C-alpha positions in Angstrom: -31.8 3.6 -17.7 -28.1 2.9 -18.9 -26.8 6.4 -17.9 -25.4 6.7 -21.5 -26.8 9.0 -24.5 -27.9 7.2 -27.5 -25.0 9.0 -29.4 -22.4 7.0 -26.8 -24.4 4.0 -27.1 -23.9 4.1 -30.9 -20.4 5.0 -30.3 -19.8 1.7 -28.0 -21.9 -0.1 -30.6 -19.6 1.0 -33.8 -16.3 0.5 -32.0 -17.6 -3.0 -30.8 -16.8 -2.0 -27.2 -20.6 -3.2 -26.1 -22.9 -4.3 -28.1 -26.4 -6.0 -26.5 -26.7 -9.6 -25.3 -30.1 -9.4 -26.8 -29.2 -8.8 -30.4 -29.0 -5.4 -32.8 -31.1 -4.8 -35.5 -30.3 -3.5 -39.0 -29.9 0.3 -39.7 -32.3 2.3 -38.3 -33.8 -0.3 -35.7 -34.1 0.3 -32.1 -31.4 -1.9 -30.2 -32.9 -4.1 -27.3 -31.0 -4.3 -24.4 -31.5 -7.2 -21.6 -31.5 -6.5 -17.7 -27.6 -7.9 -17.7 -27.0 -5.4 -20.2 -28.3 -2.5 -18.7 -26.6 -3.5 -15.1 -23.0 -3.9 -17.1 -23.9 -0.3 -18.7 -24.7 1.4 -15.7 -21.5 0.1 -13.9 -19.6 1.3 -17.0 -21.2 4.6 -16.4 -20.2 4.9 -12.8 -16.5 3.9 -13.9 -16.8 6.8 -16.8 -18.0 9.4 -14.2 -15.6 8.5 -11.9 -13.0 9.5 -14.6 -12.2 5.9 -15.4 -11.3 5.5 -19.2 -13.3 2.9 -21.7 -10.1 1.4 -22.9 -9.5 -2.5 -23.2 -13.6 -2.9 -22.9 -14.2 -4.8 -25.6 -12.1 -7.6 -24.2 -12.6 -7.2 -20.7 -16.6 -7.2 -21.3 -16.1 -10.2 -23.4 -14.3 -12.0 -20.6 -16.6 -10.8 -17.9 -19.8 -12.2 -19.4 -18.0 -15.7 -20.5 -17.0 -16.0 -16.7 -19.9 -14.3 -15.0 -22.6 -15.6 -17.2 -25.8 -13.6 -17.1 -27.5 -11.4 -14.7 -31.1 -12.1 -13.6 -33.4 -9.6 -12.1 -33.0 -9.8 -8.4 -29.6 -11.7 -8.3 -27.3 -10.8 -5.5 -23.6 -10.2 -7.2 -20.7 -10.7 -4.5 -18.4 -9.4 -7.2 -17.1 -5.3 -8.0 -16.0 -4.0 -11.2 -13.2 -1.4 -10.8 -10.6 0.7 -12.5 -6.8 0.2 -11.6 -4.4 1.9 -13.8 -6.5 2.2 -16.7 -7.6 -1.8 -16.7 -11.2 -2.8 -16.0 -10.7 -5.3 -13.0 -13.2 -7.8 -11.1 -12.8 -8.5 -7.5 -14.5 -12.0 -6.5 -16.3 -12.9 -3.1 -12.9 -14.6 -2.3 -11.2 -11.1 -2.6 -8.9 -12.1 -5.4 -8.4 -9.0 -8.0 -7.8 -9.9 -11.6 -7.8 -7.7 -15.0 -10.4 -8.9 -16.9 -8.9 -8.2 -20.4 -5.7 -10.2 -19.5 -6.5 -12.0 -16.6 -3.4 -10.9 -14.6 -3.9 -11.0 -10.8 -4.2 -7.1 -9.6 -3.1 -5.5 -6.4 -5.4 -3.0 -5.0 -5.7 -2.0 -1.7 -9.0 -0.9 -0.4 -9.7 -0.1 3.1 -13.5 -0.4 4.5 -12.9 3.0 6.7 -16.1 2.6 8.8 -15.3 -1.0 9.8 -11.7 0.4 11.0 -13.5 3.8 12.9 -15.5 1.1 14.7 -12.7 -1.2 15.8 -10.7 1.6 17.0 -13.6 3.3 18.8 -14.5 -0.2 20.9 -11.0 0.1 21.8 -11.1 3.4 23.5 -12.6 5.3 26.3 -13.2 8.8 26.0 -13.6 10.8 29.1 -15.0 14.2 27.6 -15.4 15.9 30.7 -11.4 16.0 30.7 -11.0 15.7 27.4 -9.1 12.4 27.7 -8.9 9.6 25.5 -7.0 5.9 26.4 -7.4 2.6 25.6 -9.5 0.0 27.2 -7.6 -2.0 29.3 -7.4 -5.1 27.8 -6.2 -3.4 24.3 -3.3 -1.3 26.8 -2.4 -4.6 28.0 -2.1 -6.1 24.5 -0.2 -2.9 23.2 2.5 -3.3 26.3 2.6 -6.9 25.5 3.4 -6.2 21.6 5.9 -3.0 23.1 7.7 -5.3 25.0 8.5 -8.0 22.4 9.7 -5.3 19.8 11.9 -3.7 22.3 13.2 -7.1 23.4 14.6 -7.8 20.1 16.2 -4.1 19.6 17.6 -4.7 23.3 19.3 -7.6 22.2 20.7 -6.2 19.0 22.4 -3.5 20.6 24.0 -5.7 23.5 25.3 -8.1 20.8 26.7 -5.1 18.9 28.1 -4.0 22.1 29.6 -7.3 23.0 31.2 -7.4 19.4 32.9 -3.9 19.5 
C-alpha cells in the first residue's frame, strides 16, 4: 500500500528516516503501519517517483508529525507536501510554504493553469468563422485604460528630459 518495496521500508527504518508510528517489533517481527504512516509513505513515494530525493527526511518528517498531528481515515487535508531544491516543504491552507527540516519560509511559484485558462477564455470573443479572437468589450476598455496610464508616465518622463536638455 505504501508504494515502497519491503527492502526500501527496511532501509528507511534502518537509517531512521521513517519509522512507523504504530511501533516496530524486534528482529523478524513485522512492522505495523498506521493509516497516517501509509499516507505519509505514499506521499514520499510520489516525491521519489517524481525524482525527488530522500534527503533530510528524518528531521522533516519528525517536524511534519509534530506540527500536523495524526492523520485520520477520511480526514480532509488542506496542505501539500512538495520538494524544492532537495528540501521537503509544506504548503498550508494560507498558502505559506516552509521547509520542514529548518522551518525556513520557502519561495515557490505554482500556477494553476486551468484557472488561468478559464479566466483568459472568459475575457475573449472567438469568431471562428473569420478566424479572429478579440477582447470582450469591458476587458478591452480596462486594457486601454491601463495602456493610457502606462504611456502617460512614459510621456511625462520624455517631456522632462526634453525640458532639461
